[in-house]
C-alpha positions, 0 to 999 in steps of 0.5 A: 470504458473500464475504471480501475479501482485500486484498494491501497488502504491496507495498514498491515504489518504481516511483513514486519520489519519492512512493513510498518503502520506508516508504510504498509506493504503495498508501498514496498519494493519486494519483488524488484525495484517497483513497489507492489502498488506500481506493479498493480498499476502496470497491469493496466498497461494496454487496457482501455481504461479510464484514469484510476480511482485509488483509495488509501488512508489519509496518512499514506496520501503522499506516498500514494501520490508520489508512486502514481507520479513515478508510474506515469499515471495521470488524472487519477482520483485519490480518495482518502479514507480517514481510517480503513472501514473494509472493502465494502465502504471503499467500493461503495465510494468508488461506485458512487463517484464513478456513477456521478462522473458518468463512468458506467463501464465496469469497475475493476477492483484490484488490491494493490498488494497482490502478486500476479505472475502471468499478466496474459492469463489475468487479462484473458480472465478479465475479458471473460469477467467483463462480459459477465459484468456487462450482463449484470453479474457481480464478478469475482475471480477464483484462484485455481488452488495449488495446495490445501491452503488454510490461510485463504477463504474459498469460493465454491463454483456452482452452475456454469455461465456459458464458457465465461465462468460460474455462479458462486455457490457459496463463500467459505471462510478459512478452513481447517487442514482437513476441509482444505484437503477436501476442497482441493480434492473436490476440484470445485473450490477456488481461493478467494482473490479479492479481485472484482469486476462490476458495473457501478449501477449493479454495485449500488443496487446490490448495496441498497438491497443488502447493505443500505447503511453502508451505502447511505453513510458513503453517499453522505460522506461523498456529498460532503467531500472536499477536494484538496490538491490531488486528493478527495476527502470524504466527510470524516464524520459520515464516513466514520459512522459507516459500518466496517465490513468486507464486500464479501460479507456485505454483498457477495455472500447475500446476492444471487448475482455473484459470479466467479471466473477461474484465475490461473495466473500465479496469484499470491496475496503475499500475506506472509514471508513464506508467501513472498519466498514462494514467488521470488526467484531462488538460487541453487540453494533454494534461497531468495536473496535481496541486498548485500547477502552472502549464504554459505551452506544454507538452504531455503532462506529468505534474506532481505538486507537493507542497510548492511551485509548479512551473512549466513552459515549452515542454516535452513528454512529461515526468514532473515530481514534486516533494516537499519533499526530492526532485525527479524529471524524466524522459521519460514514456516511460522511466518504466518504467526508474525502478527502476534509478535508485532502486537506484543511489540506495539503493546510495549510501545516500540516505535519500530512497528509504526515508523520506518527508518526513512520517513516520507514527506510530500517534498521528499524523505529523510532518514535519521542517522544519529541522535542523542539527548541534545542532538540529531543528525538527518540525511534529507532528500528534497525532490526537484522543484519541491519546497518544505514549509515556511517554519520555525522551531522554538527549541532547536537550531539546525545546521545544513550541509549540502552534499548534492544539488543546490538549496534555496534557503529563506532565513527571515527576510533573506533568500540565498543559494547554498551549493555543494560542499557549502553549509548554513546555520538556522538559529532557534526561533528564526523563520526559515524555508528550504527549497530545491530549485534544481533538476536533480534531487537535493541532498543535505545533512541536517544537524539539529541541536537543542533542548527538544528535538521532536517533530512537533516542534515545527510551527508552519507559517506557510505550506503548499501541501496544506499541512498544519 
């Protein structure tokens, strides 16, 4: 049986201001109401697969767990990387874990933030890739190119492997425009998809030959792994000592067992706003619109509005992205250069590159809607059955006004219910806890007041999620 390995450790900001360090693009809903991670998981429906191994960063663990829950995925293993070290260590961890658990069927390694427009074509290619993997090949997918693209790496097809695929003759880094045109004309070069099918035993053998330092570090990290709720944490020191490398460089470019299956399924890595515009549906003006948007005499736009009306008049070929704390206006063709802008914002200490207006927690989420020197107002949503930590604050008091659902409140030794249109007050220094005992989300407005309102003024006395 095949084991899906979902690579959800990306921390990119190429789709800023929607993607942030705290919420990268795999957790965003860009094409419909499902996140890219949820769409990736949906491709497994109907396949004979074991519960997936999902690899993500520690900071994103609750986001990943909640999206797995919403997708109805049961029995998944969430492997938490202390920090990203590239695809080679991630795949090494997955192969070691699968081997230890007796899962000897092929691993299907899927990036969690890609687009596939034709799931049937993908499954057909997957069938061929699986046959090659079961014969001992390390298989990747080569995307049939539709243009001379300089933003992707390429694979060159070598000798055919029956009707299943080809030997990989070589891997090519991102080419300049002239070489990309030559690759397209030659017809034997494919975009490198970053999707793999390989048996654990073959992956481990190849790593032992071509990247033993990575394999040894990952084996030590997994030997010292600690289970925590639904998460598996590899030993931090051992994992951070692992060389950071992609599986292409560490193994695939060095082995003589690399194979490629052509993939013509509308693939995109959604690596820029331009790439997203290409995969979204367009109106009669070639505009891709999401949210409260009105376009007049405008063409070729990508407009994403999150919190207010966005109107355009007489403009063309722009990206306009609005969130509650930032607005991006860019030429669509220059969206690949967004990384430099974000790096400058980060260097200046702008929080808009790190945190989203909505902050996700294991119990739900909150959004800051107003604030000043001595006050802050938050809209808090608590999932059914969820509970915040038992805590106190040294510098702030809180007023809670319930607008939907019922809150169970603990204040020192007293526990009581607060219903809709009711409120309660939490004085400075008092031990308290908020819980949703109901079957619908609990929504409340929290008004904080005091001399210091930072999130680090939380003393947790008891927390079901293991936070300090």
